[in-house]
C-alpha positions as CSV (number, residue, x, y, z in Angstrom):
1,M,-3.5,26.7,-16.6
2,A,-2.9,24.2,-18.7
3,E,-4.3,21.0,-18.2
4,A,-2.6,18.2,-20.9
5,W,0.7,18.3,-22.6
6,I,2.2,16.7,-25.4
7,R,6.4,15.6,-25.4
8,G,6.2,18.6,-23.1
9,D,4.1,21.5,-25.4
10,P,0.9,22.3,-24.0
11,V,-2.1,21.3,-25.8
12,T,-6.3,21.1,-25.2
13,L,-7.3,18.4,-23.4
14,Q,-9.0,16.1,-26.3
15,A,-5.9,16.6,-28.9
16,A,-4.2,14.9,-25.3
17,I,-6.9,12.7,-25.3
18,V,-6.9,10.7,-28.5
19,E,-3.2,11.3,-28.2
20,A,-3.2,9.1,-25.4
21,A,-5.7,6.3,-27.1
22,R,-3.7,6.3,-30.0
23,L,-0.4,5.3,-28.6
24,L,-2.4,2.9,-26.0
25,G,-4.2,0.9,-29.0
26,T,-1.7,0.8,-30.8
27,S,0.6,-1.1,-28.3
28,R,1.0,-4.7,-28.1
29,M,1.9,-5.3,-24.2
30,P,0.2,-1.7,-22.7
31,V,0.8,-1.8,-19.2
32,V,-1.4,0.4,-16.7
33,A,0.5,1.2,-13.7
34,G,1.0,3.6,-10.7
35,L,-2.4,3.5,-9.8
36,G,-2.3,5.6,-6.6
37,T,-6.0,6.4,-7.5
38,D,-9.8,7.0,-5.7
39,V,-11.8,3.7,-6.0
40,A,-13.2,5.1,-9.4
41,G,-10.7,5.7,-11.0
42,A,-9.6,2.0,-9.5
43,R,-12.4,0.5,-11.6
44,A,-12.3,2.7,-14.8
45,A,-8.1,1.8,-15.3
46,I,-8.7,-1.7,-14.9
47,A,-11.9,-1.9,-17.1
48,L,-9.1,-0.6,-19.6
49,A,-6.1,-2.7,-19.2
50,E,-9.2,-5.8,-19.7
51,R,-9.6,-4.2,-22.8
52,L,-6.2,-3.2,-24.2
53,R,-5.2,-7.5,-23.4
54,G,-2.5,-4.9,-21.0
55,T,-1.3,-5.6,-17.3
56,I,-2.4,-4.4,-13.7
57,D,0.5,-2.9,-10.9
58,H,0.6,-1.0,-8.1
59,M,3.5,0.9,-7.7
60,H,2.8,-0.2,-4.1
61,S,1.8,-3.7,-5.5
62,E,5.5,-5.6,-3.4
63,A,4.6,-4.0,-0.4
64,L,0.8,-5.1,-0.8
65,L,2.1,-8.5,-2.2
66,R,3.8,-9.6,1.4
67,D,1.0,-9.5,3.7
68,L,-1.4,-11.1,1.1
69,D,1.2,-14.0,1.2
70,V,1.4,-14.3,4.0
71,M,-2.3,-14.4,4.9
72,R,-2.8,-17.2,1.9
73,E,0.5,-19.1,2.8
74,A,0.6,-19.1,6.9
75,G,-2.9,-17.3,7.9
76,M,-2.8,-14.0,10.0
77,M,-5.1,-12.8,12.9
78,I,-6.5,-9.6,12.7
79,T,-7.9,-7.4,13.8
80,T,-9.3,-3.3,13.3
81,P,-8.3,0.1,14.0
82,N,-11.3,1.4,15.8
83,E,-11.1,-2.2,18.4
84,A,-7.3,-1.7,18.5
85,R,-7.9,2.0,20.0
86,L,-10.7,0.8,22.4
87,R,-9.7,-2.2,23.7
88,A,-6.1,-2.8,23.6
89,D,-4.3,-2.4,26.4
90,L,-1.0,-3.7,25.1
91,L,0.4,-2.4,21.7
92,L,3.2,-4.6,19.8
93,L,4.9,-1.4,17.8
94,I,7.1,-3.3,15.4
95,G,10.3,-1.3,14.0
96,P,10.4,1.4,11.5
97,G,7.7,3.0,8.9
98,L,4.5,3.3,11.0
99,I,4.3,6.9,11.7
100,E,4.9,7.2,7.3
101,G,2.8,4.5,7.2
102,W,0.0,6.1,9.4
103,P,0.3,9.8,10.7
104,D,-2.6,9.6,13.0
105,L,-1.2,6.6,15.0
106,P,-0.3,8.6,18.1
107,A,-3.6,9.8,17.8
108,R,-5.5,7.2,17.3
109,L,-3.4,4.5,19.3
110,F,-2.1,6.5,22.3
111,A,-4.6,6.7,24.2
112,K,-6.1,5.3,27.2
113,P,-8.1,2.3,26.1
114,D,-11.7,2.8,25.5
115,G,-11.2,6.3,27.4
116,G,-11.2,4.2,30.6
117,D,-9.0,4.2,33.2
118,A,-7.0,1.5,31.8
119,T,-3.7,2.6,31.3
120,R,-2.3,1.1,27.5
121,R,1.1,-0.6,27.9
122,I,3.5,0.4,24.4
123,V,5.9,-1.5,23.6
124,W,8.1,-0.7,20.1
125,L,10.5,-3.5,19.3
126,C,14.0,-2.0,17.4
127,P,12.0,1.0,15.9
128,G,15.2,3.3,14.7
129,T,14.5,7.1,14.8
130,A,11.2,6.4,14.3
131,A,10.3,6.4,18.2
132,K,11.4,9.9,18.8
133,A,8.0,11.6,17.7
134,A,6.1,9.5,19.2
135,N,7.6,9.5,22.6
136,A,6.2,13.4,23.1
137,H,2.5,11.4,23.1
138,Q,3.3,8.8,25.9
139,K,6.0,6.8,27.5
140,I,7.4,3.7,25.6
141,L,8.9,1.3,26.1
142,I,12.0,0.3,23.6
143,I,13.5,-2.7,23.2
144,G,16.4,-3.3,20.6
145,D,17.3,-0.3,18.2
146,D,18.6,-1.3,15.0
147,P,15.4,-2.2,12.8
148,A,18.6,-5.0,11.2
149,D,17.9,-6.5,14.0
150,L,14.2,-7.3,13.9
151,A,13.8,-11.0,12.3
152,V,16.5,-11.8,15.1
153,V,14.6,-10.3,17.6
154,L,11.3,-11.7,17.0
155,A,12.9,-15.1,16.6
156,A,14.2,-15.3,20.1
157,L,11.1,-14.1,21.4
158,R,8.7,-16.4,19.8
159,A,10.9,-18.4,21.3
160,R,10.8,-17.3,24.5
161,C,7.2,-17.1,24.5
162,A,6.8,-20.8,24.2
163,G,9.6,-21.5,26.6
164,R,12.3,-23.1,24.2
165,P,15.9,-21.1,24.1
166,A,16.3,-18.5,21.8
167,G,20.5,-18.6,21.9
168,N,22.1,-15.5,21.3
169,T,20.2,-12.2,20.5
170,P,20.7,-8.7,20.1
171,L,18.9,-8.2,23.7
172,E,20.0,-9.5,27.1
173,A,18.0,-12.7,28.1
174,Q,16.4,-10.5,31.3
175,E,15.1,-8.4,28.8
176,L,14.1,-11.1,26.5
177,D,11.8,-12.6,29.1
178,A,10.5,-9.6,30.4
179,L,9.0,-8.7,27.5
180,A,8.1,-12.6,26.8
181,A,5.8,-12.0,30.5
182,E,4.8,-8.8,29.4
183,L,3.3,-10.2,25.7
184,A,1.8,-13.1,28.2
185,K,-0.2,-10.4,30.5
186,A,-2.0,-9.2,27.7
187,H,-5.4,-9.4,28.0
188,F,-6.2,-8.0,24.6
189,G,-3.0,-7.9,22.8
190,V,-2.2,-5.9,19.2
191,A,0.9,-5.6,17.0
192,V,1.0,-3.1,14.8
193,W,3.6,-3.5,11.5
194,S,3.7,-1.9,8.0
195,S,4.9,-4.8,5.8
196,A,6.5,-1.3,3.2
197,E,9.7,-1.7,6.2
198,H,9.9,-6.0,6.1
199,D,10.7,-8.6,4.3
200,G,7.5,-12.1,3.9
201,L,9.6,-13.7,6.5
202,T,9.8,-11.7,9.5
203,I,5.6,-10.5,9.1
204,E,5.3,-14.7,8.9
205,M,7.4,-15.0,12.1
206,L,5.2,-12.1,13.2
207,C,1.8,-13.4,13.0
208,G,3.2,-16.7,14.1
209,L,3.9,-14.8,17.3
210,V,0.2,-14.0,17.6
211,K,-1.2,-17.0,16.9
212,D,1.1,-18.8,19.7
213,L,0.5,-15.8,22.1
214,N,-3.8,-16.8,21.1
215,A,-3.1,-20.2,23.1
216,A,-3.0,-18.5,26.3
217,T,-4.2,-14.7,25.7
218,R,-6.1,-12.7,23.3
219,F,-3.4,-11.3,20.8
220,S,-3.7,-10.1,16.9
221,G,-2.3,-8.0,14.6
222,L,-3.0,-4.6,12.2
223,P,-1.2,-4.4,9.4
224,L,-0.7,-0.7,8.0
225,A,-1.3,-0.3,4.3
226,P,0.8,0.8,1.9
227,P,0.6,4.7,0.7
228,D,-1.4,5.5,-2.7
229,N,-5.0,4.1,-2.3
230,A,-2.8,0.9,-2.2
231,A,-5.2,-0.7,0.0
232,A,-8.5,0.3,-2.0
233,V,-7.1,-0.5,-5.3
234,Q,-6.0,-4.2,-4.3
235,Q,-9.6,-4.5,-3.5
236,V,-11.3,-3.2,-6.5
237,S,-9.1,-5.9,-8.3
238,G,-10.2,-8.6,-6.6
239,W,-13.8,-8.1,-6.8
240,M,-13.4,-7.3,-10.7
241,T,-11.1,-10.5,-11.7
242,G,-11.4,-12.6,-9.0
243,F,-7.2,-11.7,-8.3
244,P,-5.1,-9.1,-6.2
245,L,-2.7,-6.6,-8.4
246,R,-0.1,-7.6,-10.9
247,T,-2.9,-9.8,-13.4
248,G,-2.6,-9.4,-16.6
249,F,-5.2,-10.1,-19.4
250,G,-2.9,-10.7,-22.3
251,R,-5.1,-14.2,-23.5
252,G,-8.7,-12.7,-22.6
253,Y,-8.9,-13.4,-19.2
254,P,-7.4,-12.5,-16.3
255,E,-4.1,-14.3,-14.8
256,H,-1.7,-13.1,-11.7
257,D,1.2,-13.7,-11.5
258,P,3.7,-11.6,-9.2
259,W,6.7,-12.1,-12.0
260,R,5.6,-12.0,-14.9
261,F,3.0,-8.6,-14.3
262,D,5.3,-7.3,-12.2
263,A,5.4,-3.2,-13.9
264,V,8.9,-2.1,-13.9
265,R,10.2,-5.5,-15.3
266,L,7.7,-5.4,-17.6
267,V,9.4,-2.1,-18.8
268,D,12.8,-2.4,-17.9
269,S,12.7,-6.2,-20.0
270,G,11.6,-4.4,-22.9
271,E,8.4,-7.0,-23.2
272,A,5.7,-3.3,-22.3
273,D,6.3,-0.8,-25.4
274,C,4.1,1.4,-22.8
275,A,3.1,2.5,-20.2
276,L,0.0,4.2,-18.7
277,W,1.0,5.8,-15.2
278,I,-2.0,6.8,-12.4
279,S,-0.6,9.0,-9.4
280,A,-2.7,11.6,-8.9
281,G,-2.8,12.1,-5.0
282,R,0.9,13.0,-5.6
283,V,3.0,13.4,-8.3
284,V,5.2,9.8,-8.1
285,P,7.5,8.6,-10.9
286,P,7.8,5.4,-12.1
287,S,10.7,3.3,-10.9
288,W,11.8,1.7,-14.7
289,T,14.6,2.6,-15.8
290,R,14.1,1.9,-19.5
291,D,12.6,4.7,-21.6
292,V,9.3,3.9,-23.2
293,P,6.3,6.3,-24.1
294,L,4.5,6.7,-21.0
295,I,1.0,8.6,-20.7
296,A,1.0,10.6,-17.6
297,L,-2.6,11.0,-15.0
298,A,-1.3,13.1,-12.2
299,P,-1.8,16.5,-10.3
300,Q,0.7,18.2,-12.2
301,P,3.4,17.2,-15.2
302,D,6.6,18.0,-13.0
303,G,8.1,15.2,-11.0
304,F,8.7,13.4,-14.0
305,P,12.7,12.4,-15.4
306,Q,11.5,13.3,-18.7
307,P,8.3,15.0,-20.4
308,P,5.7,12.1,-20.8
309,E,4.2,11.8,-24.9
310,V,1.2,12.2,-22.8
311,A,0.6,13.7,-19.8
312,I,-3.1,15.0,-18.0
313,A,-3.6,16.7,-15.4
314,V,-5.9,14.9,-12.7
315,G,-7.5,16.1,-9.6
316,R,-6.4,14.3,-5.8
317,P,-9.6,12.1,-4.9
318,G,-11.1,13.7,-1.9
319,I,-9.4,17.1,-2.1
320,D,-10.4,18.0,-6.1
321,H,-13.1,15.7,-5.8
322,D,-15.0,13.6,-3.9
323,A,-14.2,10.1,-3.9
324,V,-14.1,6.8,-2.5
325,E,-10.2,6.1,-0.5
326,H,-9.5,3.3,2.2
327,L,-9.3,5.0,5.1
328,A,-6.2,3.8,7.5
329,A,-8.7,5.2,11.0
330,T,-11.0,2.1,9.7
331,G,-9.3,0.1,7.9
332,T,-12.6,0.2,5.4
333,L,-13.6,2.1,2.4
334,A,-15.2,5.1,2.9
335,P,-16.6,7.8,1.0
336,V,-14.4,10.9,1.5
337,S,-15.5,15.1,0.4
338,A,-13.5,17.0,-1.7
339,R,-11.7,19.5,0.6
340,N,-11.3,21.5,-1.7
341,P,-13.5,21.2,-4.7
342,A,-12.2,22.0,-8.7
343,N,-13.5,21.5,-12.3
344,T,-10.3,19.4,-13.0
345,I,-10.7,15.6,-14.9
346,S,-10.6,12.5,-12.8
347,V,-8.6,9.8,-13.6
348,A,-12.4,8.0,-13.9
349,D,-12.8,10.6,-16.4
350,A,-9.7,10.4,-18.2
351,V,-9.8,7.0,-18.7
352,G,-13.6,6.9,-19.3
353,R,-12.4,9.4,-22.1
354,I,-9.2,7.5,-23.3
355,A,-11.1,4.0,-23.5
356,A,-13.9,6.0,-25.7
357,A,-11.3,7.1,-27.9
358,L,-9.7,3.8,-28.4
359,P,-10.3,2.1,-32.6
360,A,-13.0,-0.1,-32.8
361,A,-10.0,-3.3,-33.3
362,L,-7.0,-3.3,-31.3
363,P,-4.5,-5.6,-31.8
364,C,-4.0,-8.9,-31.1
């Protein structure tokens, strides 16, 4: 099986490395995006972007930055998955996307706290169709239905928890008051949400509710990280650059700007003239619409609207090779052993070889 391609034709790995280095080395505004990779791959990719004076952006940066924006602008009280599993006597599940964000959530969080006799009450706000599979594990109190109503329901719930009037809402006043009383009774409640499904104002309202509840009881939040190892790559960006994702190096030092360094905007506006797209866990094509010379590092070259200029088959972290990734079960970085070791080149190795093949002098 081929391991590298140039414009759809199989080539040797070294030929693909040389062509990728040529494209990036002659680019004046490259983007290093996708970034679906392990910690080692992220480190190599960010170092390459810095050398190229390009930009870095994860495919799920928008969701990552929603939680981060709320944390740095309004504050956020959060806990770990293990703390929620062991101690929470009430789970407040927020909207859709939770099972998709963490498939093991029912197995990990729906059991009795700390393995004891105490029951764990579970309330799910506006899940849409998402709660059907979860109800097979344990009875869940579902309040509201349409996820589009969630922002209004949260605002009304926060008002009632504070003893203020709520006005007209999609919920009956009696149901809303009963839920407010249920939250107030919790010894340790945990609100669980996925930022991929909510806007920043909804997340800020939820975090405000959590803060309010802590005046009389103990309540915390558990945000679920987006897929494709997004949380780990965000952390790597932080310790390498001092900034979150959507950071550029065009002036010779890192600058963070969620609008300026949005890879999709840069490509579609014509500002970017080359892209290195990394999607090692699964093949996710970029969402920009403008054609740009594309170097793709993915498990296989399929799944792209048209053949990339250069495609290199890379190993899947934790499957084909050992890796360090963010684990939803612990909320931390952890080593992951390869489940089915293979000789496929890793993202870190591929990016390192591209960097080594770059010309000594790059465009200013």
